[in-house]
N, C-alpha and C positions, 0 to 999 in steps of 0.2 A: 362436146366442147365444154371449158370451163374457165374460157377469158372474161376476165370482170374487169371493172372501171377501177381507180384507185378510191372513189367514194365505197364502188360495192363492199372493200374490205376494212377500209377505217370506219366506217360510220358504229360497223357490227364493235371495233374493236375496241372506241371509245367508250361505249358503253358496256364493255364486257371486260375492262380492266387486264388487256393487253396490246400489243404492241404486234405490229406487222415489219417482215424482216424484208429491207427491201437491196436486191444485194446488186455489185455491180457487174456486171460479167464485160466478158474478152473477148467472146469468141462460144464455137458452137461447141465443145466438149466443156465450159463449167457451164452456160445455161443447163444443158442436160443435167448437170450435175447435181447445179440446185431445183430444176423441179422435181426429181428423183427425191431429192431430202425432203422438198416440201411434202410430198405424197409419201412416205414412210412417219414423215410426222403426223401429218392430217391437219397439216397449218396451210393460210393462205403464202403466195409470196408473191413478190413486184420482183423480174425480172426490169433491169436498169440498165441503159442505155447512155455510156457518158460520151464525152467528145472523146475519150479515148478509141473508146467502141468506135464510134462515127467515124473515125478517123480513118480506118481498117476497113472498115464493111459499111454498103450503103445502106441510108434510113430503108429504102422498101426489099432489102433482104434484108434486112434484122425486122423487120415486120413480121415477115414470109416466117422469120428461124420463131419469134416468140410464137407468132397464133398457131405453129406445129406444136409446137412445144404444151402447149395449151389443151392441145388436142388429146395429147397421149397422157392425159395421167385427170382425179378427179379431186382433184384439188382449186378451189380459186387461183388463176395466175394472171395479172396485173402485168400489161407491155407497158413502160415506162419509159417517157423520153426525160433525160437526168441532163439537168444543165442546157433547157436551149435556150441559146443566146438571140436572137431572133423570128421574126414573126412568120416569114419565109421558110426557117428551119423546123417551126411547128406545126407550118402546116403542111409541111412535105410529110412528116411525121405520122400526121393524122392522116391524109391517103394513104398511109403505107400502112394500115390497120392498129396504128399504136392507140391505148386505151388513154392514154394518161399521159398530159403534158406537165412539163416542170418548164415556167419562164424563168430564167432568172436574169431580174434587174436588179438586182441587191445591190450594187455599184455603184446605180443610179442615185439621182433625189428623189426622195420619199413621193414628190406628184408625181415623177415624170414615171419611178418603179410601180405605181397604184394605176397610172393610166395606160402603159403599155399591158402589165398583165390583166389588167381588165377586158382588154382586147381578145388575148391569147384566150384568158377563160370566157369570153361571148364565143368564141368560134366553137371549142371543144365543147360549153353546155348546146349548142344548135344542135355538135353532130352526134352529142347523148354520150360523151365521154367525160374525165377527168382533169383538172388543171389542179395543179400545188403551182404557191408561189413562195418566194424567202424578201424577209424584209433584217435587217441585219445584216452583213457580208460575213461570212462563217473564210475566217483564213485557211493557209496551206503550211504543214508543219515548212518550216526554212524555205516561206516565201512569203508572202504577201499577210500582212497582221491582218487578225480580226476586228471586226465594227460591231459591237453588240446590238444588239436588240432593244431599245425601247420603247416599254411597257405599251405606253400610248400610243406609237407608231405603230405600233401593229396591232392595237385595236382597229385605228384608221382603216389600216392594209383590211386588215382582214372584211370590214367594213364594207369598204367602197372596192375592191377588189372583185369579191366573189368566187374567190377560191376554194376549194375544196379543201385543199390542207394549207397550211404554213411555215415552212421551213424557218428555225429563230438562231438568230448567233450566242450563244449562253454561255462559254465556255469551250466549246467543241472546235475543234482543227480536223480540214480534209490530210491525208494520208499520213496520222501518226503512227505509228509503228509498236509504240505500246499501249497500255488502258490508265497510262496514269497522270493522265489529266483530270477528269472531274468535272460536272458539269455545276454552275451557281442554280441553285438549285431556288432559291431566295429570288433570282430574277426570270425563271421559270414561273414559279408561283401569281408572282405578280403577272405577269404575260396572260397564263392560262384563266385569272381572275377577271380579266375582259374581252375573254371573247370567249365562242362555243367550236371555234373552230379547231380540229385536232391539228396539233401540232408535229413537227419534223423536226431530226435530228441528222442532218450533214456530219461525217467524219464519226460515225460511229462505232467503230472503231476504236478508235483510242478514248471512249470512256469503260471505267472501271467497271467492268463483268458485273460487279452488285450493286452498283450504280442504276445500271441500265436496267436491269431487271426490276429492279424495284420502280423506275420510273415509267415502266413500262405499265407496272402493274398499278399505281397511286398518281399518275396525272394523264393529264391532253395530250401525251407522246403519244401518239400510237404509228409511229413509223420509223426506224432508227434506219438508215444507210449504211450497209457495213459493207465496204472493198477489200480495204489494207489486209487485216486480216488476213484473210481468202488468199487472196495475193500472195501474202507470206507463204502461208500454206502451202500453194502452187510452187513456187520455186522451193521451198524445202521436199516435198514429197519428189519435183523432176530431177536435184539435184542428186536425190538416194536414188533413185533409178534410175541416174544413167553409172553411176557410180558402182552397184550392184550388175549392170553387165555394159560393161566398157564398149562390147562389140556392136550394141542395137545402135539401129541408126531409123527405123521407118517409125515418123510420126505418128501412127495409128498404134503400134507399139505400146512407144511410150508413154503416149497419152493414155492410155488404157491403164498403165501403172498409175498413173497419176489420178487417176479419177474419181475413185472410190476415195483417196483420203482428201480429195475438194467436197466433194458430199458427206465424208464426217465431220470434217470442219461448217459446213454450210447448215447440216442436221442440228446440231449445237449448237450455233450460231439463233438458230430460228425456235426452237425453244427454248432457250436464254428469256426469250421475248414474249410465252406463251402465259397464258391463265392460269394464274394460281389454282394448283389442281385441288378438287374437295376431299 
């Protein structure tokens, strides 16, 4: 069993000059592709169950899926709740075998966000697992606009919430389909100067690949959430598979053709966050 907590994989990343991929999952085939990609690269991976995933599969089932996959490989695998919005949802994830809880109070006033996140962190730590929080709202492409993280508020949040990792808003956007954005490096440096907590970038798919790699190796950003670029690959591969065989109808046959492409994309994403080779 290689099941790990978020702290287990991010603390070595913080001291080792690399980041870990938080790969957004939607179903069994992509989860399997991601852990096999991590095994092939010899790198840890964070399997993330976000709201879209949870809308289709109950948390107790997702917990068993993640833990089963973790047992199938030798690299560390984190079972992570992404964007939990209530205490009860986080408690259900903990009871379902998750090893990391991300509570998202970023839309709330600072004091309320700190208090509610601290309650989740206390629950997580009492159970021997990890907690991620978010300070500064990360917006959505063609949706809500971001509210950038204030460095002083980030320092207060990290200190008072007790989180093991802190997601920040520094130009990153959820669901961005290209790599043309770019993060505010000056703001990142100001934030990391005030805290020792590993930092997290949501919306990592929209970060230029060279900047993603550079920050993984030179900053306190230890986790990049990557979902959209993998979803894009899934869609492209699925369309190609169906176009190549217009008679195919069986889900298993179709996804068997897609999974290798998804695994290759995940390997590339994970490799791009790894430590520099000596």
